[in-house]
ZALUMMI-570068 format. One record per residue (C-alpha): residue number from 1; residue in one letter; chain; z, x, y. Coordinates in pm, whole numbers, plus 50000, padded with zeros to 5 digits. Layout:
REM ZALUMMI-570068
+-----+---+---+-------+-------+-------+
:   k : r : c :    c3 :    c1 :    c2 :
+-----+---+---+-------+-------+-------+
: NUM : A : A :     Z :     X :     Y :
...
+-----+---+---+-------+-------+-------+
REM end
This chain:
REM ZALUMMI-570068
+-----+---+---+-------+-------+-------+
:   k : r : c :    c3 :    c1 :    c2 :
+-----+---+---+-------+-------+-------+
:   1 : M : A : 50016 : 50012 : 50007 :
:   2 : A : A : 49885 : 50153 : 50364 :
:   3 : S : A : 50220 : 50193 : 50574 :
:   4 : I : A : 50171 : 49968 : 50847 :
:   5 : L : A : 50290 : 50224 : 51100 :
:   6 : N : A : 50181 : 50590 : 51142 :
:   7 : I : A : 50320 : 50827 : 51367 :
:   8 : E : A : 50147 : 51199 : 51371 :
:   9 : N : A : 50250 : 51501 : 51595 :
:  10 : L : A : 50416 : 51280 : 51861 :
:  11 : S : A : 50540 : 51445 : 52175 :
:  12 : Y : A : 50638 : 51344 : 52474 :
:  13 : H : A : 50761 : 51500 : 52841 :
:  14 : Y : A : 50977 : 51333 : 53132 :
:  15 : G : A : 50782 : 51340 : 53454 :
:  16 : N : A : 50668 : 51689 : 53541 :
:  17 : S : A : 50905 : 51874 : 53278 :
:  18 : E : A : 50768 : 52152 : 53113 :
:  19 : S : A : 50964 : 52109 : 52796 :
:  20 : P : A : 50923 : 51801 : 52595 :
:  21 : V : A : 51184 : 51541 : 52528 :
:  22 : F : A : 51082 : 51581 : 52120 :
:  23 : S : A : 50752 : 51725 : 51987 :
:  24 : G : A : 50578 : 51734 : 51627 :
:  25 : L : A : 50753 : 51397 : 51490 :
:  26 : D : A : 50557 : 51253 : 51190 :
:  27 : L : A : 50678 : 50922 : 51043 :
:  28 : R : A : 50543 : 50614 : 50871 :
:  29 : V : A : 50672 : 50286 : 50785 :
:  30 : E : A : 50631 : 50127 : 50519 :
:  31 : P : A : 50549 : 49731 : 50477 :
:  32 : G : A : 50896 : 49568 : 50471 :
:  33 : E : A : 51082 : 49829 : 50517 :
:  34 : F : A : 51446 : 49853 : 50761 :
:  35 : I : A : 51439 : 50243 : 50882 :
:  36 : A : A : 51703 : 50367 : 51161 :
:  37 : V : A : 51684 : 50630 : 51359 :
:  38 : V : A : 52014 : 50844 : 51499 :
:  39 : G : A : 52072 : 51131 : 51715 :
:  40 : G : A : 52268 : 51251 : 51972 :
:  41 : S : A : 52236 : 51128 : 52375 :
:  42 : G : A : 51911 : 51282 : 52537 :
:  43 : V : A : 51727 : 51348 : 52167 :
:  44 : G : A : 51469 : 51032 : 52266 :
:  45 : K : A : 51546 : 50724 : 52014 :
:  46 : S : A : 51472 : 50494 : 52261 :
:  47 : T : A : 51180 : 50685 : 52436 :
:  48 : L : A : 51023 : 50728 : 52078 :
:  49 : L : A : 51089 : 50320 : 52055 :
:  50 : R : A : 50917 : 50275 : 52390 :
:  51 : C : A : 50565 : 50491 : 52267 :
:  52 : V : A : 50555 : 50259 : 51968 :
:  53 : A : A : 50636 : 49949 : 52169 :
:  54 : G : A : 50335 : 50026 : 52411 :
:  55 : L : A : 50588 : 50051 : 52699 :
:  56 : A : A : 50573 : 50474 : 52706 :
:  57 : E : A : 50298 : 50671 : 52692 :
:  58 : S : A : 50320 : 50999 : 52504 :
:  59 : S : A : 50233 : 51318 : 52601 :
:  60 : G : A : 50085 : 51401 : 52275 :
:  61 : G : A : 49989 : 51271 : 51895 :
:  62 : S : A : 49947 : 50932 : 51782 :
:  63 : I : A : 50092 : 50625 : 51685 :
:  64 : S : A : 49882 : 50394 : 51496 :
:  65 : L : A : 49964 : 50052 : 51379 :
:  66 : N : A : 49808 : 49909 : 51063 :
:  67 : V : A : 49769 : 49530 : 51074 :
:  68 : P : A : 49490 : 49293 : 51098 :
:  69 : H : A : 49400 : 49143 : 51421 :
:  70 : D : A : 49561 : 48771 : 51475 :
:  71 : D : A : 49557 : 48614 : 51771 :
:  72 : T : A : 49840 : 48386 : 51624 :
:  73 : R : A : 50081 : 48652 : 51651 :
:  74 : R : A : 50179 : 48984 : 51790 :
:  75 : R : A : 50184 : 49321 : 51615 :
:  76 : R : A : 50548 : 49392 : 51761 :
:  77 : G : A : 50865 : 49198 : 51843 :
:  78 : I : A : 51123 : 49406 : 52032 :
:  79 : V : A : 51484 : 49358 : 52092 :
:  80 : F : A : 51668 : 49539 : 52369 :
:  81 : Q : A : 51998 : 49632 : 52377 :
:  82 : D : A : 52067 : 49321 : 52557 :
:  83 : G : A : 51945 : 48973 : 52447 :
:  84 : R : A : 51718 : 48927 : 52798 :
:  85 : L : A : 51758 : 48593 : 52818 :
:  86 : M : A : 51623 : 48432 : 53159 :
:  87 : P : A : 51911 : 48248 : 53343 :
:  88 : W : A : 51696 : 47960 : 53451 :
:  89 : R : A : 51549 : 47905 : 53134 :
:  90 : R : A : 51812 : 47709 : 52822 :
:  91 : L : A : 51741 : 47905 : 52468 :
:  92 : R : A : 51485 : 47703 : 52315 :
:  93 : A : A : 51275 : 47813 : 52624 :
:  94 : N : A : 51322 : 48188 : 52635 :
:  95 : V : A : 51270 : 48190 : 52258 :
:  96 : A : A : 50906 : 48038 : 52327 :
:  97 : Y : A : 50867 : 48243 : 52578 :
:  98 : G : A : 50673 : 48532 : 52383 :
:  99 : L : A : 50399 : 48237 : 52259 :
: 100 : K : A : 50262 : 48259 : 52583 :
: 101 : G : A : 49905 : 48339 : 52538 :
: 102 : L : A : 49874 : 48306 : 52146 :
: 103 : K : A : 49611 : 48027 : 52002 :
: 104 : L : A : 49904 : 47798 : 51856 :
: 105 : T : A : 49910 : 47434 : 51936 :
: 106 : A : A : 50198 : 47299 : 52134 :
: 107 : E : A : 50322 : 47171 : 51775 :
: 108 : Q : A : 50298 : 47491 : 51620 :
: 109 : K : A : 50517 : 47611 : 51909 :
: 110 : R : A : 50763 : 47375 : 51858 :
: 111 : E : A : 50766 : 47472 : 51457 :
: 112 : R : A : 50792 : 47829 : 51575 :
: 113 : V : A : 51085 : 47805 : 51771 :
: 114 : D : A : 51294 : 47588 : 51539 :
: 115 : E : A : 51213 : 47797 : 51261 :
: 116 : V : A : 51327 : 48095 : 51415 :
: 117 : L : A : 51628 : 47919 : 51610 :
: 118 : K : A : 51749 : 47799 : 51243 :
: 119 : L : A : 51731 : 48154 : 51083 :
: 120 : A : A : 51907 : 48273 : 51385 :
: 121 : R : A : 52198 : 48010 : 51319 :
: 122 : L : A : 52093 : 47895 : 51686 :
: 123 : D : A : 51983 : 47552 : 51610 :
: 124 : E : A : 52225 : 47372 : 51738 :
: 125 : L : A : 52254 : 47578 : 52065 :
: 126 : A : A : 51912 : 47511 : 52147 :
: 127 : D : A : 51947 : 47309 : 52467 :
: 128 : R : A : 52208 : 47547 : 52602 :
: 129 : W : A : 52175 : 47784 : 52949 :
: 130 : P : A : 52235 : 48151 : 52887 :
: 131 : H : A : 52560 : 48150 : 53046 :
: 132 : Q : A : 52721 : 47893 : 52826 :
: 133 : L : A : 52629 : 48121 : 52515 :
: 134 : S : A : 52843 : 48432 : 52410 :
: 135 : G : A : 52741 : 48760 : 52397 :
: 136 : G : A : 52650 : 48781 : 52001 :
: 137 : Q : A : 52441 : 48426 : 52054 :
: 138 : V : A : 52238 : 48600 : 52349 :
: 139 : Q : A : 52148 : 48843 : 52101 :
: 140 : R : A : 52097 : 48650 : 51832 :
: 141 : G : A : 51875 : 48471 : 52070 :
: 142 : G : A : 51703 : 48775 : 52139 :
: 143 : I : A : 51605 : 48836 : 51784 :
: 144 : A : A : 51479 : 48489 : 51732 :
: 145 : R : A : 51268 : 48518 : 52060 :
: 146 : A : A : 51093 : 48868 : 51902 :
: 147 : L : A : 51079 : 48687 : 51567 :
: 148 : A : A : 50892 : 48398 : 51707 :
: 149 : V : A : 50567 : 48563 : 51754 :
: 150 : H : A : 50548 : 48651 : 51399 :
: 151 : P : A : 50544 : 49046 : 51402 :
: 152 : H : A : 50445 : 49278 : 51205 :
: 153 : L : A : 50732 : 49555 : 51303 :
: 154 : L : A : 50983 : 49458 : 51470 :
: 155 : L : A : 51146 : 49732 : 51703 :
: 156 : M : A : 51532 : 49700 : 51798 :
: 157 : D : A : 51648 : 49921 : 52065 :
: 158 : E : A : 52055 : 49987 : 51965 :
: 159 : P : A : 52065 : 49558 : 51982 :
: 160 : F : A : 52424 : 49552 : 51899 :
: 161 : S : A : 52567 : 49786 : 52079 :
: 162 : A : A : 52688 : 49562 : 52411 :
: 163 : V : A : 52906 : 49317 : 52177 :
: 164 : D : A : 53249 : 49386 : 52045 :
: 165 : A : A : 53325 : 49568 : 51676 :
: 166 : I : A : 53386 : 49227 : 51523 :
: 167 : T : A : 53078 : 49071 : 51675 :
: 168 : R : A : 52889 : 49385 : 51586 :
: 169 : R : A : 52968 : 49339 : 51200 :
: 170 : H : A : 52873 : 48979 : 51229 :
: 171 : L : A : 52570 : 49064 : 51363 :
: 172 : Q : A : 52471 : 49343 : 51130 :
: 173 : D : A : 52477 : 49097 : 50856 :
: 174 : Q : A : 52300 : 48788 : 51011 :
: 175 : L : A : 52014 : 49059 : 51091 :
: 176 : L : A : 52044 : 49160 : 50732 :
: 177 : A : A : 52014 : 48778 : 50597 :
: 178 : I : A : 51717 : 48720 : 50837 :
: 179 : W : A : 51514 : 49068 : 50724 :
: 180 : E : A : 51557 : 48961 : 50356 :
: 181 : Q : A : 51430 : 48604 : 50440 :
: 182 : T : A : 51124 : 48766 : 50647 :
: 183 : R : A : 51065 : 49152 : 50491 :
: 184 : K : A : 50947 : 49248 : 50837 :
: 185 : A : A : 50912 : 49593 : 50869 :
: 186 : V : A : 51215 : 49714 : 51123 :
: 187 : L : A : 51221 : 49977 : 51327 :
: 188 : F : A : 51609 : 50009 : 51434 :
: 189 : I : A : 51751 : 50281 : 51704 :
: 190 : T : A : 52125 : 50349 : 51667 :
: 191 : H : A : 52382 : 50600 : 51782 :
: 192 : D : A : 52603 : 50473 : 51495 :
: 193 : I : A : 52572 : 50653 : 51196 :
: 194 : E : A : 52786 : 50400 : 50974 :
: 195 : E : A : 52562 : 50122 : 51110 :
: 196 : A : A : 52249 : 50322 : 51024 :
: 197 : V : A : 52356 : 50368 : 50670 :
: 198 : Y : A : 52472 : 49981 : 50596 :
: 199 : L : A : 52163 : 49829 : 50744 :
: 200 : A : A : 51870 : 50096 : 50653 :
: 201 : D : A : 51609 : 50177 : 50359 :
: 202 : R : A : 51583 : 50544 : 50490 :
: 203 : V : A : 51759 : 50669 : 50796 :
: 204 : I : A : 51587 : 50911 : 51060 :
: 205 : V : A : 51769 : 51168 : 51237 :
: 206 : L : A : 51656 : 51367 : 51506 :
: 207 : A : A : 51836 : 51660 : 51684 :
: 208 : G : A : 51730 : 52023 : 51843 :
: 209 : S : A : 51553 : 52046 : 52207 :
: 210 : P : A : 51274 : 51944 : 52210 :
: 211 : A : A : 51401 : 51699 : 51954 :
: 212 : K : A : 51231 : 51668 : 51617 :
: 213 : I : A : 51329 : 51531 : 51263 :
: 214 : A : A : 51602 : 51696 : 51142 :
: 215 : M : A : 51629 : 51449 : 50802 :
: 216 : D : A : 51459 : 51190 : 50669 :
: 217 : R : A : 51706 : 51019 : 50394 :
: 218 : R : A : 51650 : 50758 : 50156 :
: 219 : I : A : 51954 : 50545 : 50104 :
: 220 : D : A : 51910 : 50420 : 49775 :
: 221 : L : A : 52274 : 50209 : 49759 :
: 222 : P : A : 52198 : 49816 : 49619 :
: 223 : R : A : 52235 : 49555 : 49850 :
: 224 : P : A : 52483 : 49412 : 49953 :
: 225 : R : A : 52655 : 49710 : 50037 :
: 226 : G : A : 53024 : 49734 : 50082 :
: 227 : R : A : 53114 : 49868 : 50416 :
: 228 : G : A : 53390 : 50100 : 50253 :
: 229 : A : A : 53153 : 50249 : 49959 :
: 230 : E : A : 53252 : 50573 : 49915 :
: 231 : E : A : 52935 : 50651 : 49862 :
: 232 : L : A : 52851 : 50460 : 50207 :
: 233 : Q : A : 53064 : 50716 : 50407 :
: 234 : N : A : 52972 : 51015 : 50208 :
: 235 : L : A : 52600 : 50951 : 50318 :
: 236 : A : A : 52779 : 50912 : 50692 :
: 237 : D : A : 52883 : 51239 : 50625 :
: 238 : E : A : 52626 : 51418 : 50527 :
: 239 : I : A : 52387 : 51243 : 50814 :
: 240 : S : A : 52663 : 51290 : 51114 :
: 241 : R : A : 52622 : 51691 : 50966 :
: 242 : A : A : 52266 : 51699 : 51034 :
: 243 : I : A : 52286 : 51573 : 51400 :
+-----+---+---+-------+-------+-------+
REM end
């Protein structure tokens, strides 16, 4: 099966800086694969995601998304560090926003929105304004909006960093439940190594200056995973030493 995302020899410079943030990055993401990217501050984790999302232009190398053209869906869906819900739109209208421009009937759009709101366990909150939602609900709204466009690749930039620890755990489990139902390919940026090994099929470590891929570690642990499992902690320790 062909890779859904191919990154080859990728590099990125900030402005006129002579030294790249990262260089020589090679990465492939397979259909349905959940990949987490970790690394210290300043190694370019979020910048890498922005390059894949088309929000930043790399300095060199190539990024290719190997997906068929389909004007009823988008190639990528993006979830940011906060839900980025527009305060003047109710939750349902926020989730529907990304569907603009797709060749869908009004009924198909309603079905899409209903589908992802139910998937994110937000269907009973569809008519609320963003200020009436908790932080975790807002973030799930952002995930629902990204899923509504039926993306081939889901890009997530530290999506749980702005919520408290208990909410974060709930969101992690809810994300896994959604992923197991949809089997989207996921590229997930996080600074939390324990989060990475709990969620991902593979963990990519960016390290150095300029940053390179210091480790590409497959997480061959059965799901569901126990958060306190010794194997999980051993993997987290191994990855931590590579950063």
